[in-house]
Residue, then its C-alpha position, 0 to 999 in steps of 0.5 A: x516485476x510485480x507491484x503490490x497495490x493496496x488501495x484504502x479509503x479512509x474515513x475523515x474521522x481517522x484520516x490524520x491518525x491513519x496517515x501518520x500510521x501508514x507513513x510508519x507502516x510502509x518502512x516496516x513492510x519494506x524492512x521485510x526485504x521483499x520489496x524494492x521500493x514503495x510509493x504512497x499516493x492519494x487518489x484524486x477522485x471524489x468518492x461517493x462514500x466520502x473519505x479520502x482514498x490512497x494507494x500504496x504501491x510496493x514494487x516486489x523484487x520477484x513473484x517469489x518475494x511477493x509470495x513469501x511476503x503473503x506467506x510470512x509477513x502479510x497477516x502480521x503487518x495487516x493486523x495492527x492496521x485492522x485493529x486500529x482502523x477496522x471499521x473506518x477504512x476499506x481496503x482492497x489489494x491488487x497485483x500489477x505486472x509491470x510490462x515495460x517502464x519508460x522515463x524521460x531523461x533531461x540533458 
């Protein structure tokens, strides 16, 4: 299983607008059918560059599904964010392989 992780630093001037936008964008990415679920997280680190950093983690259905997303969906879905926020955000993407998952169940 692979997590497609997008880490984004957002300038304060567009923070609220971007947060509203990303909460609408994530369901659009999920609607491609390539991912099982997604999680929006705030990175709890003071950035020297300022702004606020978020990480969006999309759990891919498979390697093939993620490759299909890159090939068929990624550019189109990235475009809107780039057009709106290009010079006020800095994004980088990483792929994380899930080796094992654990959870605590309460009885």
